[in-house]
N, C-alpha and C positions, 0 to 999 in steps of 0.2 A: 363402180357398179351403178347402173341406172335404175332408180327405184320407181320410175314412172310406170303406171298401169295404162294399157291401151285396150279398149274393147272395140273390135272391128266387126262391123256387120257385113257378112259375106253374101253376095247375090245368090239367092236360092239355096243358101246353106246356113251353117251355124254361126253363132257369135264366136269369134276367135279372141281369146284373152291372153295378153302377154303382160308379164310383170308380176311382182309379188302380191298375190291375192290369197285369201282364205275363202273357201266355199262353206257355207253354213246352212243347214236345213232349218225349217220353220221352228223346230224345237231347240235350236241353238247348238246342235251337234255339228262338229266339223266333218265335212265330207272329204275323205282322203283323196289326194291327187297322186297319181303314180310317180310322176317326176316333176317336182316343183320348178325346175329350171326350163321346162318345155312349155310351149303355149297350151292352153286349154281350149277345147272346142265344146261349146254348150249348145244343146239341141234347141232349134226354133220350130221345127215342123211338128213336134209332138209324137213322132212315130218311133223314136229311139227305144231300144230295149235296154239301154244302159243309162237312162236318165239320171242326172241332168246332162250327162255327156252325150255328144253326138256319136252315132255309130254309122253314119252315112245313109241312114234309112231315107233321108230326104230325096235321094236320087231316084229310088224306086217309087216313092209315094207321089211324085209329081209336084212337090212343094215348090211354090214360086213366090218370091218376095224380093224386090229390089228397092231397098230403102235408101233414100238420099236425104241429106241434111237440108233443111229449109234455110234459104239465105234470107237474113233479116237485115234491113237497111238501118242506118244510124238514126233515122227519124221515127222508128217505131217498129 
């Protein structure tokens, strides 16, 4: 079993999380996940009616974000 967690930033869409994670609210309560063996999609657009989960509202809202990792050289 691969215990690595990956958070993938999807163009114009949610964060897609794979791997064994727990979602916890600001009060320390665990947020239940329907199927812990499936990836989790977390809302980035702020429009989901099922926050913190994505419900695909970004499609209708016109949300746009294409994040790329910054390449940092070895000298700084």
